[in-house]
FIFIKOL-789687 format. One line per 3 residues: their letters; for each residue x, y negated, z of N, C-alpha, C. Coordinates in Angstrom, 3 decimals. Layout:
a) X/Y/Z/X/Y/Z/X/Y/Z; ...
// end
This chain:
msq) 34.574/-1.746/-7.726/33.231/-2.109/-7.407/32.236/-0.877/-7.324; 32.634/0.224/-7.252/31.779/1.424/-7.212/31.478/1.717/-5.664; 30.244/1.301/-5.383/29.802/1.544/-4.028/28.886/2.732/-4.124
tst) 29.059/3.714/-3.120/28.134/4.917/-3.178/27.034/4.691/-2.079; 26.120/3.787/-2.382/25.081/3.448/-1.429/23.861/4.268/-2.023; 22.992/4.758/-1.211/21.835/5.388/-1.613/20.500/4.711/-1.387
erg) 20.691/3.328/-0.946/19.468/2.652/-0.731/18.960/1.979/-2.009; 17.706/1.925/-2.067/17.022/1.416/-3.255/17.008/-0.131/-3.333; 16.687/-0.682/-4.405/16.679/-2.129/-4.570/15.435/-2.686/-3.819
hrk) 15.299/-3.947/-3.775/14.124/-4.530/-3.109/12.795/-4.222/-3.904; 11.919/-3.640/-3.191/10.517/-3.410/-3.691/9.453/-4.051/-2.981; 8.508/-4.523/-3.691/7.423/-5.293/-3.113/6.551/-4.342/-2.253
eri) 6.133/-4.889/-1.123/5.258/-4.100/-0.133/4.029/-4.904/0.085; 2.946/-4.249/0.232/1.668/-4.952/0.559/1.048/-4.169/1.599; 0.084/-4.818/2.400/-0.728/-4.096/3.496/-2.141/-4.429/2.991
gev) -2.955/-3.364/3.011/-4.360/-3.410/2.571/-5.236/-2.413/3.192; -6.522/-2.378/2.808/-7.406/-1.428/3.375/-7.809/-0.420/2.313; -7.936/0.881/2.657/-8.352/1.754/1.710/-9.886/1.695/1.437
vsn) -10.145/1.580/0.235/-11.598/1.592/-0.103/-12.178/2.753/-0.777; -11.224/3.663/-1.292/-11.622/4.935/-1.878/-10.437/5.867/-1.858; -10.855/7.164/-1.579/-9.813/8.311/-1.588/-10.402/9.460/-2.267
kme) -11.354/9.265/-3.214/-12.074/10.324/-3.902/-11.289/11.064/-4.939; -10.117/10.435/-5.397/-9.278/11.087/-6.396/-8.264/12.050/-5.804; -7.681/12.941/-6.644/-6.735/13.767/-6.107/-5.312/13.039/-5.977
kti) -4.826/12.916/-4.723/-3.643/12.274/-4.414/-3.495/10.805/-4.852; -4.645/10.101/-4.880/-4.632/8.755/-5.205/-5.650/7.981/-4.394; -5.277/6.837/-3.812/-6.217/5.973/-3.064/-6.203/4.713/-3.787
vvk) -7.352/3.983/-3.516/-7.537/2.641/-3.984/-7.519/1.757/-2.702; -6.563/0.654/-2.746/-6.264/-0.187/-1.622/-6.669/-1.613/-2.082; -7.536/-2.225/-1.152/-7.859/-3.649/-1.350/-6.942/-4.553/-0.684
ver) -6.206/-5.277/-1.454/-5.173/-6.223/-0.821/-5.715/-7.635/-0.866; -5.562/-8.345/0.249/-6.097/-9.748/0.351/-4.912/-10.697/0.186; -5.164/-11.776/-0.623/-4.147/-12.835/-0.785/-4.739/-14.141/-0.508
ryr) -4.129/-14.960/0.390/-4.773/-16.242/0.607/-3.749/-17.307/0.225; -4.260/-18.335/-0.421/-3.357/-19.399/-0.955/-4.150/-20.708/-1.057; -3.486/-21.868/-1.095/-4.122/-23.195/-1.092/-4.263/-23.381/-2.692
hpq) -5.562/-23.845/-3.028/-5.869/-24.222/-4.386/-4.943/-25.411/-4.810; -4.305/-25.363/-5.899/-3.501/-26.489/-6.243/-4.103/-27.859/-6.482; -5.317/-27.883/-6.902/-5.977/-29.158/-7.090/-6.892/-29.561/-5.890
yrk) -7.703/-28.670/-5.467/-8.695/-28.984/-4.421/-8.140/-28.826/-3.005; -7.026/-28.261/-2.868/-6.424/-28.029/-1.470/-7.209/-27.202/-0.520; -8.173/-26.401/-1.011/-8.948/-25.576/-0.162/-8.255/-24.200/-0.068
vvt) -8.227/-23.504/1.063/-7.714/-22.146/1.074/-8.637/-21.167/0.416; -8.085/-20.438/-0.579/-8.865/-19.467/-1.369/-8.350/-18.142/-1.003; -9.300/-17.145/-0.807/-8.991/-15.813/-0.605/-9.307/-15.010/-1.846
sfk) -8.267/-14.250/-2.357/-8.595/-13.467/-3.529/-8.170/-11.998/-3.208; -8.958/-11.038/-3.823/-8.675/-9.661/-3.509/-8.162/-9.006/-4.780; -7.272/-7.974/-4.571/-6.968/-7.178/-5.769/-6.928/-5.695/-5.320
kly) -7.501/-4.839/-6.243/-7.584/-3.437/-5.921/-6.269/-2.798/-6.664; -5.520/-2.115/-5.880/-4.371/-1.375/-6.356/-4.473/0.091/-6.111; -3.994/0.870/-7.119/-4.055/2.342/-7.118/-2.722/2.742/-6.562
ahd) -2.677/3.677/-5.518/-1.481/4.049/-4.840/-1.424/5.534/-4.800; -0.283/6.156/-4.788/-0.072/7.559/-4.749/-0.004/8.057/-3.357; -0.757/8.953/-2.838/-0.928/9.567/-1.569/-0.667/10.977/-1.632
etk) 0.607/11.487/-1.621/0.971/12.846/-1.795/0.313/13.803/-0.825; 0.294/13.321/0.539/-0.241/14.304/1.501/-1.750/14.116/1.857; -2.352/13.125/1.168/-3.725/12.911/1.409/-4.132/12.576/2.836
raq) -3.341/11.726/3.429/-3.511/11.372/4.839/-4.265/10.080/5.105; -4.407/9.233/4.083/-5.222/7.967/4.257/-6.739/8.250/4.056; -7.530/7.662/4.868/-8.927/7.797/4.869/-9.488/6.418/4.609
vgd) -10.778/6.405/4.109/-11.458/5.137/3.779/-11.520/4.299/5.023; -11.134/3.165/4.955/-11.206/2.119/6.100/-9.875/2.025/6.821; -8.946/2.913/6.519/-7.550/2.818/7.165/-6.796/1.608/6.643
lvr) -5.977/1.049/7.455/-5.083/-0.014/7.124/-3.822/0.639/6.682; -3.251/0.454/5.358/-2.036/1.053/4.959/-1.038/0.103/4.433; 0.264/0.558/4.373/1.284/-0.233/3.745/1.717/0.528/2.540
iqe) 1.655/-0.206/1.351/2.027/0.492/0.113/3.291/-0.186/-0.475; 3.975/0.548/-1.282/5.255/-0.052/-1.876/5.310/0.206/-3.370; 5.816/-0.790/-4.059/5.872/-0.752/-5.555/6.776/0.367/-5.965
trp) 6.415/1.092/-7.030/7.297/2.188/-7.586/7.184/2.230/-9.005; 7.904/3.218/-9.656/7.721/3.247/-11.106/6.282/3.624/-11.470; 5.950/3.348/-12.636/4.545/3.787/-13.135/4.292/5.264/-13.003
lsk) 3.388/5.660/-12.304/3.004/7.134/-12.138/1.892/7.507/-13.177; 1.141/6.600/-13.527/0.009/6.780/-14.478/-0.299/5.430/-15.100; -1.466/5.446/-15.963/-1.843/4.189/-16.511/-2.102/3.077/-15.599
lka) -2.741/3.419/-14.411/-3.097/2.376/-13.458/-2.266/2.448/-12.195; -1.535/3.467/-11.935/-0.968/3.778/-10.671/0.637/3.428/-10.679; 0.980/2.362/-9.857/2.291/2.022/-9.833/2.738/1.633/-8.418
wrl) 2.032/2.216/-7.430/2.349/1.953/-5.990/2.233/3.298/-5.300; 2.936/3.405/-4.096/2.904/4.614/-3.326/2.738/4.359/-1.864; 2.087/5.202/-1.229/1.669/4.993/0.219/2.962/5.192/1.104
vdv) 3.284/4.275/2.006/4.482/4.256/2.775/3.932/4.706/4.229; 3.082/3.922/4.876/2.633/4.254/6.191/1.065/3.945/6.301; 0.438/4.764/7.226/-0.950/4.453/7.693/-0.742/3.775/8.953
lnp) -1.437/2.537/9.073/-1.225/1.588/10.213/-2.364/1.650/11.151; -2.117/1.328/12.383/-3.265/1.098/13.379/-3.838/-0.293/13.182; -5.018/-0.611/13.700/-5.632/-1.982/13.413/-4.678/-3.052/13.906
dgs) -3.779/-2.827/14.821/-2.892/-3.853/15.399/-1.655/-4.085/14.571; -1.520/-3.224/13.509/-0.438/-3.316/12.613/0.770/-2.318/12.928; 0.727/-1.575/14.081/1.764/-0.607/14.354/1.498/0.700/13.512
vkp) 2.561/1.472/13.455/2.437/2.675/12.559/1.683/3.711/13.392; 0.797/4.381/12.745/0.005/5.524/13.245/0.927/6.746/13.273; 1.010/7.529/14.409/1.779/8.790/14.402/1.147/9.663/13.411
dgs) 2.003/10.579/12.820/1.517/11.551/11.867/0.697/12.684/12.622; -0.388/13.028/12.085/-1.412/13.978/12.647/-0.937/15.311/12.629; 0.166/15.706/12.049/0.609/17.045/11.856/1.244/17.508/13.258
vkn) 0.747/18.757/13.676/1.377/19.338/14.983/2.086/20.558/14.561; 3.334/20.564/15.130/4.260/21.704/14.907/4.294/22.660/16.078; 4.177/23.816/15.863/4.100/24.894/16.977/5.407/25.626/17.090
// end
């Protein structure tokens, strides 16, 4: 039963908007969650602010980003930046130019 696979287990992913990037290698992402209220049956929108690790500092305020759950990196930070997205949901090309 010893399989030598290097893939990680299933990790939660969320898509949200960057609301702050003023910390070193950390961004704050606002994630929207919509659900039907159990008693009143009205659609409710709730927001959560998640702290995510941005190693290369490529996310700017207002960007749409995909973040993934990871091990706790600090008291509040347990997510990491996966991709910066275009407004239509496609992945934005990396801005680095190689000569």
